[in-house]
N, C-alpha and C positions, 0 to 999 in steps of 0.2 A: 112048130112050137106055138104055144099060146102066149100072147104078149101079156106082160105083167105091168100094171099101172099102179104107181105108188100114190095114193091119195090121202092116207092117214098115217099117223104114227102108231106103233113103232114102224121103223123103216121096213118096207116090204122085203128088201133083199135079205134081211135077217130072218124072214119067215119062209121065203120061197127060193127055189133055185130055178133058174131058167134065163131066157133072154128078156131083157128089159127093153121095151119099145115105147117111145113117146106116143101118146094118142093123137088122133087127127085134131086139127084146129076146129073151133066152133064156127058158126056162120059169121060171127063178129071178127074172126081172125085171131082169137085167143086160144090158149090151151084150156081144156076143161078145168073147172075148179079142182084144186088139190095140189099136192106136192108130187111131182113126177120125177122119178129117178132116171138118169141118163148117163151113159158112158161118154167120155170125151169125143170119140169119133162120131157117135150119133148126134151129139150136140153140135159139133163142128159142121157136119153135113146139113143138118136141119136148119140151123140158124146163122151160119157164118159164111155161106158161099153164094148166095143168090144175087147179091148186088155188091158193087165196089165198097159202099159204105159198110155193109155187113162184114165183108172180108177184112176191112181195116179195123173195125171194132173188135172182131174176133182176135186179131193180132194183139190188140191192146189188152183184151181179157187174158190171153195166154201169157203175156208178159206180167200182168198183175198176179195171176195165179202162181207163176213161177217164183216171183218174189216172196209171196206168202208161203209157198211150200219150202223155200230155201231156209226158212227158220226152223224147220223140223217140227213145228208145232201146229200145223194146219190139220184140222180134223174133218171139217165138212165145208162145202160151198153151196150156196143157193143163189140163183139168178132169176130175176123177175122183171116186169116192166115191158116196154116196147120191144126190147131185144128178143124176147121169147114169144113174139107174135108174128103175124104175116106182114107187118109194116115194112115196106121196102127200105126206108132210111130211118132207122131208129135214132133218136137224139143222143142216147147214151145207153149204158147198161146199169142195172141196179144189182148190187152184190152184197151178200152177207157171208162173211168168213167166220167160221167157228174155230177157235184156237184151243189149245190144250188148257187145262184148268189152271196151270201155274204160269201161263204166258204173260210176259211183261215186255212192252214195246221198248222200254229203256235198255233191255238186255240184248237186243238184236243188232246186227250190223246196220250201219247207216243206209245203204241202198235199200234194204228190205223195209225200212221204216216208212218209205214212201207209200207203201200199200196200206198203211194204217193211219195216215194223215189225210183226212177227208178232202182238204183243199188241194193238196198236191196230187192226190189220186184222181181227183176230178180233172185237173189240168193235164196230167200225163196219160191217163188211161181213159178219159171221157167216161168215167164210171162213178156212180154214187156208191161209195164203199162204206159198209157198216161192218163192225166186227164185235164179237163177244167171246168170252171164255166158255168152254163147255160146262163149267160149273153153274151156268144160268139154269140148267135143267131142262128136261123135255117139256114141262108144262109152260114155262115162260117162253121157250123157243116156239112152241106150238101157237101161243098167242101172237108172237111176232109174225110168224108165217101166215096166220089168218089175216093179220093187218096188211101184210105185203101183197096179199091176193086181191086187194081192193084197188081198182084203177082210179084214175083222176075223175072219171065219170061215175064213180061209185058202183061200178059193175065188178062182180067177182070174176076172177080168172085164175088160171093155174100158174104155178111157178116150177122151176126145175132145180132139183138137187143133183149136182154132178158127183158121180162116183169117183172117189179118189183111187189112184193105183195102189 
């Protein structure tokens, strides 16, 4: 099968059918520029199994995503930063959760609120968690994702969108 790489909006799996495969890393150890779609199993194997630190961070991400999904309002997940590079010991993970258009943190159960409180999420999940409602629209989301692709060294690199079950 031919691998499909999602680099632009609209989301490629809405346009193509097939196996989604993350691209190879660049010489710098980053994903190529763009938004790359991945299923959980590929994400887990590619980024969460090579070192004890990565295994631990993946567990934290899994817990974070489970809390966000428990609301019934989770629509999309994006991950970027050192976690989606070849760096053996990423400091943390950077995450954007896209929630339903009418999502309100105040209406969800207390345990799930942790995922939407930046300070608590950083402490419990070692992740910088950002979230927005789907009502921000594709244009604004696209601008955010362009920004998230810029590293601290001002080098552009790719990010991952996790396919939801």
